[in-house]
C-alpha positions in Angstrom: -23.0 47.8 157.1 -24.8 51.1 157.2 -27.0 52.0 160.2 -30.1 52.1 158.1 -29.3 48.6 156.8 -29.0 47.3 160.3 -32.2 49.0 161.2 -34.0 47.4 158.2 -32.7 43.9 159.2 -33.9 44.5 162.8 -37.3 45.5 161.6 -37.6 42.4 159.3 -36.4 40.1 162.2 -38.9 41.6 164.7 -41.8 41.4 162.2 -40.9 37.8 161.3 -40.8 36.8 165.0 -44.2 38.4 165.6 -45.7 36.5 162.7 -44.1 33.3 164.0 -45.5 34.0 167.5 -49.0 34.6 166.0 -48.9 31.3 164.1 -47.6 29.4 167.2 -50.5 30.5 169.4 -53.0 29.4 166.9 -54.3 32.6 165.3 -54.4 30.9 161.9 -55.4 27.4 162.9 -58.4 27.6 160.6 -56.4 28.3 157.5 -56.3 25.5 154.8 -52.8 24.5 153.9 -51.2 21.5 152.1 -49.2 19.3 154.4 -47.6 16.0 153.4 -45.0 14.7 150.9 -47.8 13.6 148.6 -48.3 17.2 147.5 -44.9 17.2 145.9 -43.8 15.4 142.7 -40.2 14.9 144.0 -39.8 11.4 145.4 -38.8 11.3 149.0 -35.3 9.6 149.4 -35.4 7.0 152.2 -32.5 7.1 154.5 -31.8 10.8 154.2 -32.6 13.1 157.2 -35.9 14.9 157.1 -34.4 18.2 156.1 -33.0 16.5 153.0 -35.8 14.0 152.4 -36.6 15.9 149.1 -33.0 17.0 148.4 -33.7 19.3 145.4 -36.7 21.0 146.9 -34.8 21.5 150.1 -31.4 22.7 148.8 -33.0 25.2 146.4 -33.9 27.3 149.4 -30.2 28.1 149.9 -30.6 30.3 146.8 -32.8 32.7 148.7 -30.1 33.0 151.4 -27.4 33.6 148.9 -29.5 36.1 147.1 -30.2 38.0 150.3 -26.5 38.0 151.3 -25.6 39.3 147.8 -28.0 42.2 147.8 -27.4 43.0 151.5 -23.7 43.7 150.9 -24.2 45.4 147.6 -23.9 49.1 147.9 -27.1 51.1 147.4 -27.4 52.2 143.8 -28.6 55.7 144.7 -27.7 58.0 147.6 -30.3 59.6 149.7 -32.4 58.8 152.6 -34.2 55.4 152.5 -32.4 53.8 149.6 -30.2 51.6 151.7 -33.1 50.7 154.0 -35.4 49.6 151.1 -32.7 47.3 149.7 -31.6 45.9 153.1 -35.2 45.2 154.1 -35.9 43.3 150.9 -32.7 41.4 151.3 -33.7 40.5 154.9 -36.9 39.1 153.6 -35.0 36.8 151.3 -32.8 35.7 154.2 -35.8 34.8 156.3 -38.0 33.3 153.6 -35.5 30.6 152.5 -35.1 29.0 155.9 -38.9 29.2 156.5 -39.6 27.3 153.2 -36.9 24.8 154.1 -38.5 24.3 157.5 -41.8 23.6 155.8 -40.3 21.1 153.4 -38.3 19.4 156.1 -41.0 19.1 158.8 -44.2 19.1 156.8 -45.6 20.8 159.9 -48.7 22.9 159.7 -47.3 26.0 161.5 -44.4 26.1 159.1 -46.8 25.9 156.1 -48.9 28.7 157.4 -45.9 30.9 158.1 -44.5 30.2 154.6 -47.8 31.3 153.1 -48.1 34.4 155.3 -44.6 35.7 154.7 -45.1 35.5 150.9 -47.5 38.4 151.0 -45.3 41.2 152.5 -42.5 40.2 150.1 -44.8 40.9 147.1 -46.0 44.1 148.9 -42.5 45.5 149.2 -42.1 46.4 145.5 -45.4 48.3 145.8 -44.0 50.2 148.8 -40.7 50.8 147.0 -42.5 52.3 143.9 -44.5 54.6 146.2 -41.1 55.7 147.7 -40.0 56.7 144.2 -43.1 58.9 143.8 -43.4 60.4 147.3 -39.9 60.2 148.8 -39.0 58.8 152.2 -42.2 58.3 154.3 -41.8 55.5 156.8 -45.4 55.6 157.8 -46.4 54.7 154.2 -44.1 51.7 154.1 -45.5 50.6 157.4 -49.1 51.0 156.2 -48.5 49.0 153.0 -46.8 46.2 154.9 -49.4 46.1 157.7 -52.2 46.0 155.2 -50.4 43.1 153.4 -50.0 41.2 156.6 -53.6 41.7 157.6 -54.8 40.5 154.2 -53.8 37.0 155.1 -56.9 36.9 157.3 -58.8 36.2 154.0 -57.4 32.7 154.3 -59.6 32.3 157.4 -62.7 33.2 155.5 -62.4 30.9 152.6 -60.1 28.0 151.5 -59.0 30.0 148.5 -58.6 33.2 150.5 -54.8 33.0 150.4 -54.9 32.6 146.6 -57.1 35.7 146.3 -54.7 37.7 148.6 -51.6 36.5 146.7 -53.2 37.3 143.3 -54.1 40.8 144.5 -50.5 41.3 145.7 -49.1 40.2 142.4 -51.4 42.4 140.4 -50.6 45.4 142.6 -46.9 44.8 142.3 -47.0 44.5 138.5 -49.3 47.5 138.2 -47.1 49.7 140.4 -44.0 48.5 138.5 -45.5 49.4 135.1 -46.5 52.8 136.5 -43.0 53.4 137.8 -41.4 52.2 134.6 -43.5 54.7 132.6 -42.4 57.6 134.8 -38.8 56.8 135.6 -37.8 53.8 133.6 -35.1 53.1 131.0 -34.5 50.3 128.5 -32.5 48.4 131.2 -35.3 48.6 133.8 -37.9 47.6 131.1 -35.8 44.5 130.4 -35.6 43.7 134.2 -39.4 44.2 134.5 -40.1 41.9 131.6 -37.8 39.2 133.0 -39.4 39.6 136.5 -42.9 39.2 135.2 -41.9 36.1 133.1 -40.2 34.6 136.2 -43.4 35.3 138.2 -45.4 33.4 135.6 -43.0 30.5 135.8 -43.2 30.5 139.5 -47.0 30.2 139.4 -47.4 27.8 136.5 -44.6 25.4 137.4 -45.8 25.1 141.0 -49.4 24.5 140.0 -48.4 21.9 137.4 -45.9 20.1 139.6 -47.5 16.6 139.4 -48.7 17.0 135.8 -45.1 17.8 134.7 -43.7 14.8 136.5 -44.9 12.5 133.7 -42.1 14.0 131.6 -38.6 12.8 132.2 -37.2 16.3 132.3 -39.3 17.0 135.4 -39.0 13.7 137.3 -35.9 14.5 139.3 -35.8 18.3 139.0 -39.6 18.7 139.4 -42.0 21.5 138.6 -41.9 22.6 142.3 -38.1 22.9 142.2 -38.1 24.9 139.0 -40.9 27.1 140.4 -38.6 28.0 143.3 -35.8 28.8 140.8 -38.2 31.2 139.1 -39.2 32.6 142.5 -35.5 33.4 143.2 -35.1 34.9 139.8 -38.2 37.1 140.2 -36.8 38.3 143.5 -33.4 39.1 141.8 -35.0 40.9 138.8 -37.2 42.9 141.2 -34.0 44.0 143.0 -32.5 45.0 139.6 -35.6 46.8 138.4 -36.1 48.8 141.6 -32.5 49.7 142.2 -32.2 50.8 138.6 -35.1 53.1 139.1 -33.4 54.4 142.2 -30.7 55.8 140.1 -33.1 58.1 138.3 -32.4 61.7 138.8 -35.8 63.1 137.7 -37.6 65.2 140.3 -40.6 63.7 142.1 -43.9 65.6 142.1 -42.9 67.3 145.4 -39.6 68.3 143.9 -37.5 65.6 145.6 -34.7 63.9 143.9 -33.7 60.3 144.1 
Protein backbone atom coordinates (compact mmCIF):
# COMPACT_ATOMS: atom_id res chain seq x y z
CA UNK A 1 0.00 0.00 0.00
CA UNK A 2 1.30 3.42 -0.96
CA UNK A 3 2.18 5.93 1.81
CA UNK A 4 -0.53 8.36 0.66
CA UNK A 5 -3.10 5.56 0.89
CA UNK A 6 -2.03 4.77 4.46
CA UNK A 7 -2.21 8.47 5.26
CA UNK A 8 -5.72 8.68 3.81
CA UNK A 9 -6.92 5.73 5.89
CA UNK A 10 -5.40 7.26 9.01
CA UNK A 11 -7.18 10.54 8.36
CA UNK A 12 -10.52 8.77 7.83
CA UNK A 13 -10.03 6.73 11.00
CA UNK A 14 -9.14 9.78 13.09
CA UNK A 15 -12.07 11.81 11.75
CA UNK A 16 -14.48 8.91 12.35
CA UNK A 17 -13.23 8.50 15.92
CA UNK A 18 -13.66 12.22 16.57
CA UNK A 19 -17.22 12.05 15.26
CA UNK A 20 -17.94 9.02 17.45
CA UNK A 21 -16.50 10.85 20.46
CA UNK A 22 -18.66 13.90 19.78
CA UNK A 23 -21.76 11.73 19.56
CA UNK A 24 -20.87 9.79 22.71
CA UNK A 25 -20.53 12.94 24.84
CA UNK A 26 -24.00 14.10 23.77
CA UNK A 27 -23.24 16.91 21.30
CA UNK A 28 -26.17 15.78 19.15
CA UNK A 29 -28.58 14.58 21.80
CA UNK A 30 -31.20 16.96 20.43
CA UNK A 31 -31.21 15.42 16.94
CA UNK A 32 -34.36 13.57 15.88
CA UNK A 33 -33.54 10.04 14.67
CA UNK A 34 -35.62 6.93 14.07
CA UNK A 35 -34.86 4.14 16.51
CA UNK A 36 -36.74 0.85 16.74
CA UNK A 37 -37.51 -2.16 14.56
CA UNK A 38 -40.93 -0.76 13.72
CA UNK A 39 -39.26 1.66 11.32
CA UNK A 40 -38.21 -1.22 9.06
CA UNK A 41 -40.42 -3.39 6.89
CA UNK A 42 -38.21 -6.46 7.32
CA UNK A 43 -39.67 -8.75 9.97
CA UNK A 44 -37.37 -9.39 12.91
CA UNK A 45 -36.42 -13.08 13.21
CA UNK A 46 -36.86 -14.31 16.76
CA UNK A 47 -34.04 -16.47 18.03
CA UNK A 48 -31.31 -14.84 15.99
CA UNK A 49 -28.73 -12.64 17.74
CA UNK A 50 -29.31 -8.91 17.65
CA UNK A 51 -26.73 -8.28 14.96
CA UNK A 52 -28.69 -10.63 12.65
CA UNK A 53 -32.23 -9.94 13.89
CA UNK A 54 -33.03 -8.45 10.48
CA UNK A 55 -30.68 -10.67 8.48
CA UNK A 56 -30.95 -9.05 5.06
CA UNK A 57 -30.72 -5.47 6.29
CA UNK A 58 -27.76 -6.55 8.42
CA UNK A 59 -25.75 -8.60 5.96
CA UNK A 60 -26.10 -6.08 3.12
CA UNK A 61 -23.68 -3.89 5.06
CA UNK A 62 -20.90 -6.32 4.22
CA UNK A 63 -21.15 -5.01 0.67
CA UNK A 64 -19.75 -1.64 1.80
CA UNK A 65 -16.75 -3.37 3.33
CA UNK A 66 -16.14 -5.48 0.22
CA UNK A 67 -16.47 -2.36 -1.94
CA UNK A 68 -13.98 -0.50 0.22
CA UNK A 69 -11.47 -3.35 0.11
CA UNK A 70 -11.83 -3.66 -3.66
CA UNK A 71 -11.14 0.01 -4.33
CA UNK A 72 -8.48 0.29 -1.65
CA UNK A 73 -6.31 -2.33 -3.32
CA UNK A 74 -7.03 -1.21 -6.85
CA UNK A 75 -4.21 0.79 -8.37
CA UNK A 76 -4.80 4.51 -8.86
CA UNK A 77 -6.03 5.13 -12.40
CA UNK A 78 -3.86 8.18 -12.85
CA UNK A 79 -0.39 9.03 -11.60
CA UNK A 80 0.30 12.28 -9.88
CA UNK A 81 0.05 13.72 -6.46
CA UNK A 82 -3.22 13.16 -4.65
CA UNK A 83 -4.86 10.55 -6.91
CA UNK A 84 -4.10 7.65 -4.59
CA UNK A 85 -5.12 9.66 -1.52
CA UNK A 86 -8.50 10.56 -2.98
CA UNK A 87 -9.29 6.96 -3.87
CA UNK A 88 -8.04 5.51 -0.58
CA UNK A 89 -9.94 8.05 1.52
CA UNK A 90 -13.18 7.28 -0.32
CA UNK A 91 -12.55 3.55 0.13
CA UNK A 92 -11.86 4.15 3.83
CA UNK A 93 -15.22 5.88 4.18
CA UNK A 94 -16.93 2.77 2.78
CA UNK A 95 -14.97 0.57 5.21
CA UNK A 96 -16.20 2.66 8.14
CA UNK A 97 -19.75 3.25 6.95
CA UNK A 98 -20.73 -0.41 6.59
CA UNK A 99 -19.97 -1.38 10.20
CA UNK A 100 -21.59 1.82 11.53
CA UNK A 101 -24.83 1.01 9.69
CA UNK A 102 -24.68 -2.57 10.90
CA UNK A 103 -24.20 -1.30 14.45
CA UNK A 104 -27.31 0.84 14.05
CA UNK A 105 -29.36 -2.07 12.72
CA UNK A 106 -28.10 -4.46 15.39
CA UNK A 107 -28.36 -2.24 18.45
CA UNK A 108 -31.13 0.21 17.51
CA UNK A 109 -29.22 2.58 19.78
CA UNK A 110 -29.60 6.32 19.43
CA UNK A 111 -25.84 7.12 19.26
CA UNK A 112 -25.37 4.64 16.42
CA UNK A 113 -28.29 6.17 14.53
CA UNK A 114 -26.87 9.68 14.93
CA UNK A 115 -23.40 8.56 13.82
CA UNK A 116 -24.91 6.77 10.81
CA UNK A 117 -26.65 9.99 9.75
CA UNK A 118 -23.65 12.20 10.36
CA UNK A 119 -21.14 10.09 8.42
CA UNK A 120 -23.44 10.07 5.39
CA UNK A 121 -22.73 13.76 4.75
CA UNK A 122 -18.92 13.73 4.28
CA UNK A 123 -19.29 10.71 1.98
CA UNK A 124 -21.50 12.74 -0.37
CA UNK A 125 -19.14 15.71 0.03
CA UNK A 126 -16.10 13.74 -1.12
CA UNK A 127 -17.09 13.67 -4.83
CA UNK A 128 -17.46 17.46 -4.62
CA UNK A 129 -13.92 17.72 -3.23
CA UNK A 130 -12.65 15.28 -5.87
CA UNK A 131 -14.17 17.32 -8.70
CA UNK A 132 -12.52 20.44 -7.28
CA UNK A 133 -9.22 18.54 -7.32
CA UNK A 134 -9.70 17.92 -11.04
CA UNK A 135 -10.01 21.68 -11.57
CA UNK A 136 -7.45 23.02 -9.14
CA UNK A 137 -4.94 20.25 -8.56
CA UNK A 138 -3.71 18.98 -5.22
CA UNK A 139 -4.74 21.46 -2.52
CA UNK A 140 -5.19 19.62 0.80
CA UNK A 141 -6.61 22.69 2.52
CA UNK A 142 -9.48 22.70 0.02
CA UNK A 143 -10.33 19.05 0.72
CA UNK A 144 -10.22 19.78 4.44
CA UNK A 145 -12.46 22.83 4.02
CA UNK A 146 -15.08 20.90 2.05
CA UNK A 147 -15.18 18.03 4.52
CA UNK A 148 -15.20 20.33 7.56
CA UNK A 149 -18.10 22.32 6.13
CA UNK A 150 -19.92 19.07 5.43
CA UNK A 151 -19.44 17.80 8.98
CA UNK A 152 -20.54 21.13 10.44
CA UNK A 153 -23.69 21.12 8.30
CA UNK A 154 -25.07 18.31 10.45
CA UNK A 155 -25.75 20.97 13.08
CA UNK A 156 -28.85 21.79 11.00
CA UNK A 157 -30.33 18.63 12.50
CA UNK A 158 -30.23 20.36 15.88
CA UNK A 159 -32.24 23.30 14.57
CA UNK A 160 -35.13 21.42 12.98
CA UNK A 161 -36.40 17.81 12.83
CA UNK A 162 -35.88 17.90 9.06
CA UNK A 163 -32.50 19.58 9.30
CA UNK A 164 -30.63 16.42 8.33
CA UNK A 165 -32.84 15.94 5.28
CA UNK A 166 -32.07 19.50 4.17
CA UNK A 167 -28.33 18.97 4.66
CA UNK A 168 -28.40 15.65 2.83
CA UNK A 169 -30.42 17.08 -0.05
CA UNK A 170 -27.95 19.95 -0.39
CA UNK A 171 -25.06 17.48 -0.43
CA UNK A 172 -26.71 15.39 -3.13
CA UNK A 173 -27.43 18.44 -5.26
CA UNK A 174 -23.86 19.70 -4.86
CA UNK A 175 -22.41 16.30 -5.74
CA UNK A 176 -24.54 15.94 -8.87
CA UNK A 177 -23.91 19.55 -9.88
CA UNK A 178 -20.14 19.24 -9.55
CA UNK A 179 -20.20 15.88 -11.33
CA UNK A 180 -22.11 17.36 -14.29
CA UNK A 181 -19.66 20.25 -14.44
CA UNK A 182 -16.67 17.90 -14.36
CA UNK A 183 -18.27 15.68 -17.00
CA UNK A 184 -18.70 18.67 -19.26
CA UNK A 185 -15.04 19.68 -18.90
CA UNK A 186 -13.20 16.36 -18.76
CA UNK A 187 -15.69 13.60 -19.45
CA UNK A 188 -16.00 10.84 -22.00
CA UNK A 189 -18.79 8.51 -23.07
CA UNK A 190 -17.69 6.04 -20.41
CA UNK A 191 -17.75 8.60 -17.60
CA UNK A 192 -21.14 9.85 -18.81
CA UNK A 193 -22.53 6.32 -18.50
CA UNK A 194 -21.08 5.96 -14.99
CA UNK A 195 -22.57 9.31 -14.00
CA UNK A 196 -26.01 8.36 -15.29
CA UNK A 197 -25.91 5.02 -13.48
CA UNK A 198 -24.74 6.74 -10.30
CA UNK A 199 -27.59 9.25 -10.39
CA UNK A 200 -30.13 6.46 -11.03
CA UNK A 201 -28.69 4.51 -8.10
CA UNK A 202 -28.97 7.60 -5.92
CA UNK A 203 -32.63 7.97 -6.84
CA UNK A 204 -33.19 4.32 -6.04
CA UNK A 205 -31.47 4.77 -2.70
CA UNK A 206 -33.79 7.62 -1.73
CA UNK A 207 -37.09 6.31 -3.11
CA UNK A 208 -36.74 2.71 -1.94
CA UNK A 209 -35.79 3.78 1.57
CA UNK A 210 -38.67 6.24 1.87
CA UNK A 211 -41.17 3.70 0.52
CA UNK A 212 -39.94 0.76 2.63
CA UNK A 213 -43.27 0.08 4.38
CA UNK A 214 -45.44 0.89 1.39
CA UNK A 215 -43.53 -1.54 -0.82
CA UNK A 216 -43.91 -4.32 1.74
CA UNK A 217 -47.48 -4.95 0.57
CA UNK A 218 -45.96 -6.47 -2.57
CA UNK A 219 -44.61 -10.00 -2.32
CA UNK A 220 -41.41 -8.99 -4.09
CA UNK A 221 -40.52 -6.62 -1.23
CA UNK A 222 -41.67 -8.66 1.76
CA UNK A 223 -38.45 -10.57 2.40
CA UNK A 224 -35.99 -8.41 0.52
CA UNK A 225 -37.54 -5.10 1.54
CA UNK A 226 -37.31 -1.60 0.17
CA UNK A 227 -34.74 -0.70 2.82
CA UNK A 228 -32.56 -3.63 1.75
CA UNK A 229 -32.74 -2.64 -1.91
CA UNK A 230 -32.04 0.98 -1.01
CA UNK A 231 -28.76 -0.17 0.53
CA UNK A 232 -27.97 -2.13 -2.61
CA UNK A 233 -28.53 1.08 -4.57
CA UNK A 234 -26.36 2.96 -2.07
CA UNK A 235 -23.47 0.56 -2.64
CA UNK A 236 -23.98 0.85 -6.39
CA UNK A 237 -23.91 4.65 -6.29
CA UNK A 238 -20.72 4.43 -4.25
CA UNK A 239 -19.21 2.12 -6.89
CA UNK A 240 -20.33 4.22 -9.85
CA UNK A 241 -18.98 7.33 -8.13
CA UNK A 242 -15.61 5.58 -7.92
CA UNK A 243 -15.79 4.60 -11.59
CA UNK A 244 -16.82 8.08 -12.67
CA UNK A 245 -14.17 9.92 -10.67
CA UNK A 246 -11.30 7.57 -11.42
CA UNK A 247 -12.20 7.69 -15.11
CA UNK A 248 -11.99 11.48 -15.01
CA UNK A 249 -8.63 11.12 -13.26
CA UNK A 250 -7.19 9.58 -16.40
CA UNK A 251 -7.94 12.75 -18.37
CA UNK A 252 -4.82 14.36 -19.74
CA UNK A 253 -6.29 17.80 -20.46
CA UNK A 254 -4.57 20.69 -18.74
CA UNK A 255 -6.28 22.37 -15.82
CA UNK A 256 -6.81 26.14 -15.81
CA UNK A 257 -3.49 26.57 -13.97
CA UNK A 258 -1.73 24.42 -16.53
CA UNK A 259 -1.54 21.32 -14.31
CA UNK A 260 -2.02 17.88 -15.70
CA UNK A 261 -3.87 14.96 -14.14
